[in-house]
C-alpha angles and dihedrals in degrees: 000000000000118000110231117235125227119259117280095016125123118242110284121241123253098259090055091054091050091052090051091050091051091050090051090050090051090048090050093052092050091044092050092049093051093048092047088061091058104042143019107257115203091211139082119260090249092054092049092048091050093049095045092048089057092047092048089053091050091051091048089054092044090056094044095047120098107252098020113261099242093166090058090048090051090050089052089054090051090050090057089059091048088053087055093244088148105125120137091259099030098099095043093050090047093052092048096051094041095046093052095043098047093042091057097037106129092217092058100045093093093049110114115248093004095168094051091046091049092051091051094047095047090046090053088048090054092045093051090045092051095046093049091045091052092050091046093052091047092052092048092049091050090049091048091050091051091047092049091049091051092048091050092050092047091046092053090048092049091048090055091047092044091050091050091047091049091050091049093049093042094051099036101038116121087212122076114258126192128183110204143173117253090264091056099259108150114241097173137358127187127231094258091058091049091048092051090056095038089237136115122255088244091056091049093048089060092058140061122247089246090059087064096052127086109267092239091057100043099090094047090050091048090052091051092051091049090054089048095052092044091055095245088119126040093199131003120221119171142143117243139158121257122202117222128207090271091055095246113139119232130188116244138171115233118206110181134178136178122245108215131187126236090279093053095252115146111245109162143359128233118200128189114202124196120191105234098173095113093037091051092051090048092049092051090048092049091046090053091048091049091053100037135061110251095212101049102019090231123133111272129229093273093054092041092052092047094050095046094078093054094044092049091050094048096044122119105270091221102044101027123183137299124216120205114195113192133190118184116237118238095353091145088062090054092050094043098040103035102025138259094272090061090044090055090050090052091051091050089048092051090051091052093047093051091050089050093050092053097034093116094047135074094251140148113217117195141170105234095191140298107359095338123112133183131203123189113193122196099215126222133179088271097049111116118243125264095262095053091047092049089050090051091051095048092044093049094047091048090064104103121244107226117218120202087349091286117067119059117205121189129180138198130203141210109232129203113195128199107190121198099339118193113286091234094057113121121237090245092053092047093051091046091051092050092046093051090048091050093049091049090052090052093048092052093044094236125142096233142348142193124240110265117195095208093048088044091057090049093049092047089050091052092046089051090053091047091051091054097050094094093050093045091051092050093046093052097249090123110068139168118258133175139223127197122246105207129204106249092217105039099028092224127128104271098177143342126243120211114221137173121252124189114203095201114194094225106015096050121221114352114200131234095263092055092048092051093047094049092045090053090054092055101040094254098110095099100045094040092048091049090050090051091051095048096041094049093046092050093051097044092046092050103045112348128111119272096261126115121272118230118203120182110217124219118237089256093052093046092056095038110124088211094055097101092048091050091049090052090052093048092050091046095047096045101034090230112156114244091235091059093060118078119183122205114215120198108248092223091063093050098052091075118057111249146099094322093058091044090052091054091054096046093047090052089055092056092047101259109133119224129213130197113228120196090030114185105129124063092206094092091055092065098072109014126084100230127163099198144007132210117212117240115261093236092061092044091053091052097040096129095054108109094233093046095046091059092046091051092052091050092049093049091049092048092050092050090048088055090051095253128131119232123231130193127194131194096048104161105176140029089245090059090048090054090049091055093045090056090055094050104259112160105196129033134186138172142088090320088070106045100153120106132180112274117277098024120112118232119247093226131029 
């Protein structure tokens, strides 16, 4: 933009033009700021400043022109409208800032009649602004009218379509649909609704919706509809009973909504009704099946556990409750030997007998799973004691179940009893207490037993230890230790026995026997025993003394069909000579022919000697190639009893006659060692022989 010069002046120099341009830029920034406070401008500040700078220049030229360029000034006013500078105060602010700026512009001071020219130019600016604003408003009104007309046409079209869709849905819906007044009077009902009630649409139209609902459900439904109309509910969905023409109730689901006018005033109600009679019956049937045992018809564990809390809360505070937890003895033999069908008949018979035993009591009988049953009795002053009830159970179960009129099958059960537990005990704690009591009864071989808090704490402690075996093994708390097996005659270390040692952070050192027992309870006996064998062999082969290694096998290892293959791999991997590895087989597993006895024979063929640990019966010496035996701990502990002393001498003589050495563990003093030497024992171990070869950790502290 070039700044026009006043008449009669010579062309200005370049610095003067630059100063004028800067003043116009300053004017544009001030102008833009003032306008932005009066209207929303859909442009960036840079864009506004650029546009207003150009307009300021045009107005400058319009004032300086001779005659004043009023058309250009009017165009500038129109451009302001195009820029959306159309706030209520936009034009006034523009005239104020432009009038002051142009009146004091140095370049215009020598223009003749500046004030008159400025008035004309600003008037033309206002005129152009007003004309463009009028045209803009007119265009927008025309556009709005066309848009409203289009919306109205579309709305009418949608109303026609919506009405047609509603009629189609209303008439063709498989669900019952009723259109009613706010007070429930039926305006329209479709064919499906009439069919559900076995009435005609005309009959329904002469009634209210509440006339069709079961009397006991009317008030609740009315209350729901009142909440719906009042706006407290957006949509009502509830299950209620309808009454058909024959008077028979039927379950139905009501889904109701309010139809409101354009002002939001409730006018009508529309209700969709689905006949749920068959669904309700099915749900009740499925619920019963989910909470009851299919075979016996008794409640299952889930139902039993759920009901326990209520029964405990409602029990007589003086007499409390008694829980009987039963596990059938030898049921797997019945299933395996006589067939599952017979087993199922036995379970049904047990269920019937338990119900008969507690028929006169307030009791809940349930099948907890497999061959386990539970009975919770709510005691009263007349309820028999625990012992009479246990006798009734055992007597009833002992009655044989006759199959096909020929074969009689009777069962017995181990029973754990929790009598009058605390009222605040949780169902889970009660079931856990009964289960621990039952397992203790089974371990001891008794018929039944009462819950004992002290024994319960001990069992829970042991179960907690058993559960942590895997983690302790992984974390390195379980290690391999050794104990010396000493020649009874020479007193020198004859061999070394590898044993487990658990360095428990709070229990201290747990011995090998405890580790093996806990591992057997958690299914880790085989992998942990294999790890012991391999770890001990690797260490002894690498740096240990040249004496044999003795490893006592668990019962699972001894009968493992893969034992021989594992031994071959250990010997191959470690380089340990077969003759240096002696495996101790539990005597109990060798008395019956099976995989354990076969493993002894095959290992003997590859040069790995076998020992019998827990030796107390000479039968297994007659057919198995064993190199040594270890007397059972029970006999060793009772060695000085006259009957046991003779038995020990006979066992030692029989072992020597079979070519086997005799070992004794648990020798605590030198006097005991002398006692065993006199009776012919060959190898001794125990606290009396604490010394180990250098570098090997002891099995016990």
